[in-house]
C-alpha positions in Angstrom: 1.1 -66.5 76.6 -0.5 -63.2 77.7 0.6 -60.2 75.8 2.9 -57.8 77.6 1.3 -54.5 78.7 3.2 -51.4 77.7 2.6 -48.9 80.5 2.8 -45.2 79.6 2.1 -42.0 81.4 -1.6 -41.3 81.8 -3.1 -39.0 79.2 -2.7 -35.4 80.3 0.4 -36.1 82.4 4.1 -36.2 81.5 7.5 -37.3 83.0 10.0 -34.6 83.8 13.4 -35.8 82.9 17.0 -34.5 83.0 18.1 -31.9 81.9 14.7 -30.3 82.2 14.4 -31.1 85.9 17.5 -29.0 86.5 15.6 -26.0 85.0 12.6 -26.8 87.3 15.0 -26.9 90.3 16.4 -23.5 89.3 12.9 -22.0 89.0 11.9 -23.3 92.4 15.1 -22.2 94.1 14.6 -18.7 92.7 11.0 -18.6 93.9 12.1 -19.6 97.4 14.8 -16.9 97.4 12.7 -14.0 96.0 9.5 -14.8 97.9 11.4 -15.1 101.2 13.1 -11.8 100.6 9.6 -10.2 100.5 8.6 -11.8 103.8 6.5 -14.6 102.4 6.6 -18.0 104.2 6.2 -21.3 102.4 3.1 -23.4 103.1 2.6 -27.0 101.9 -1.0 -28.0 102.0 -2.1 -31.5 101.1 -2.9 -32.3 97.5 -6.4 -33.5 98.3 -9.1 -31.8 100.4 -12.8 -32.3 101.1 -14.7 -31.7 97.9 -17.0 -29.2 99.5 -14.1 -26.9 100.2 -13.5 -26.4 96.4 -17.2 -26.4 95.6 -17.7 -23.5 98.0 -14.6 -21.5 97.1 -14.6 -21.9 93.4 -18.4 -22.2 92.8 -20.7 -25.1 92.1 -21.7 -23.7 88.7 -18.1 -23.3 87.4 -16.6 -25.7 84.9 -13.8 -26.5 87.3 -16.2 -27.9 89.9 -18.9 -29.4 87.6 -16.6 -31.0 85.0 -12.9 -30.8 85.7 -12.2 -32.0 89.3 -10.8 -35.5 90.2 -13.1 -36.6 93.0 -13.1 -39.8 95.0 -15.6 -41.2 97.4 -15.0 -43.4 100.4 -15.7 -47.0 99.3 -17.7 -47.6 102.5 -20.4 -45.5 100.9 -21.1 -48.2 98.4 -21.0 -50.9 101.1 -23.5 -48.9 103.1 -25.9 -48.8 100.1 -25.5 -52.5 99.5 -26.3 -53.3 103.2 -29.4 -51.1 103.2 -30.6 -52.6 99.9 -30.2 -56.1 101.2 -32.1 -55.3 104.4 -34.8 -53.6 102.5 -35.2 -56.6 100.3 -35.3 -58.9 103.3 -37.9 -56.7 105.0 -40.1 -56.9 101.9 -39.8 -60.7 101.8 -40.4 -61.1 105.6 -36.9 -62.3 106.3 -35.4 -61.4 109.7 -31.9 -61.5 111.0 -30.6 -62.1 114.5 -31.6 -64.4 117.3 -34.3 -62.2 118.9 -36.6 -59.3 118.1 -34.1 -56.9 119.6 -31.4 -58.0 117.1 -33.6 -57.6 114.0 -32.2 -54.8 111.8 -34.3 -52.8 109.4 -33.2 -50.5 106.6 -34.4 -47.4 108.5 -32.5 -48.4 111.7 -29.3 -49.3 109.8 -29.4 -46.0 107.9 -29.9 -44.1 111.2 -27.0 -46.0 112.8 -24.7 -45.2 109.8 -25.6 -41.5 109.9 -24.7 -41.4 113.6 -21.3 -42.9 113.1 -18.7 -40.4 111.7 -16.4 -43.2 110.7 -19.1 -44.8 108.5 -20.2 -41.7 106.8 -19.1 -41.3 103.2 -16.4 -38.9 102.5 -15.8 -37.1 99.2 -12.3 -35.9 98.5 -10.8 -34.1 95.5 -7.4 -33.6 94.1 -6.7 -29.9 94.4 -7.5 -28.0 91.1 -5.9 -24.9 92.7 -4.4 -24.0 96.1 -6.0 -20.8 97.3 -8.8 -22.6 99.0 -6.4 -24.9 100.8 -4.3 -21.9 102.0 -7.4 -20.2 103.4 -8.5 -23.4 105.1 -5.1 -23.8 106.7 -5.1 -20.1 107.8 -8.3 -20.6 109.7 -7.7 -24.1 111.0 -4.3 -23.3 112.5 -5.5 -20.0 114.1 -3.1 -17.9 112.0 -5.5 -14.9 112.4 -3.8 -14.7 115.9 -0.5 -13.9 114.3 0.7 -10.4 113.3 -1.4 -9.5 110.3 -1.3 -9.7 107.4 0.0 -13.2 107.0 2.0 -13.7 103.7 2.2 -17.2 102.3 3.4 -18.8 99.1 3.2 -22.3 97.7 4.3 -24.4 94.8 3.4 -27.9 93.6 1.1 -30.0 91.4 -2.5 -29.2 90.7 -5.1 -31.4 88.9 -7.8 -30.6 86.4 -9.6 -33.0 84.0 -9.3 -30.7 81.0 -8.9 -31.6 77.4 -5.1 -32.2 77.0 -3.5 -29.9 74.4 -0.2 -28.1 73.8 1.0 -26.5 77.0 -2.0 -27.7 79.0 -1.9 -30.8 81.2 -4.2 -32.5 83.6 -1.4 -32.5 86.2 0.2 -29.1 86.1 2.5 -27.1 88.4 1.7 -23.8 90.0 3.6 -21.2 92.1 1.3 -18.8 93.9 1.2 -16.3 96.8 -1.6 -15.3 99.1 -1.8 -12.4 101.6 -4.4 -13.0 104.3 -5.7 -11.0 107.2 -6.4 -7.5 105.9 -4.0 -4.6 105.6 -3.6 -1.9 102.9 -5.0 -3.8 99.9 -3.5 -1.5 97.2 -0.1 -1.6 98.9 -0.4 -5.4 99.1 -1.3 -5.7 95.4 1.7 -3.5 94.5 4.0 -5.6 96.6 2.9 -8.9 95.1 3.3 -7.4 91.6 6.8 -6.1 92.4 7.7 -9.6 93.9 6.5 -11.4 90.8 8.3 -9.0 88.4 11.5 -9.5 90.5 11.0 -13.2 90.2 10.7 -13.0 86.5 13.8 -10.7 86.3 15.9 -13.2 88.4 14.9 -16.0 86.0 16.2 -13.9 83.1 12.8 -13.7 81.3 12.5 -10.9 78.7 9.5 -9.4 77.0 7.3 -10.0 80.0 3.8 -8.4 79.8 1.9 -7.7 83.0 -1.9 -8.0 82.8 -3.9 -6.9 85.9 -7.3 -8.3 86.6 -9.8 -7.9 89.4 -12.2 -10.7 90.6 
């Protein structure tokens, strides 16, 4: 008799259980309330995007892109490679396919056909390691630059990074963030976001909060 498999949460992830989930709901409700008061609208981008989006926005040389992203490729890519290799082998051995010379496929011809068919091209997608790139992509894709500027957006949800799990650091983690897009008075926007975040912390009843300001 086969041994029973004991399934557990994947390393670097965890289950959120009651009563902790009630605290999460409180934090999220408070974020919706405070951010809405400051004129920010919620955006919910997908949890996966084209890999190139993160590579361009975060940087190819960063640890996040080079080591920590969960990336998946379209399985048709491997099928394409197998097909081309089989045809290349057949060509080397003098084997032909089809019922006439017009039907004979060669590796070069197959590769050209595959490259011309968008549905057959391989697609690399990545679970989002952060959300700023997705927000910027959505801003451009949906023509939000035509709206009154600046556009103020906030988001919350899971992010994914293949980091070494340790206390307080998970491979699936949750983030609340805000973005202001489309120009405007940069110092005033920075001040507003800082005020909003401090108001959020105050509403949550946090004490001893220390504010560190950075520039990137």
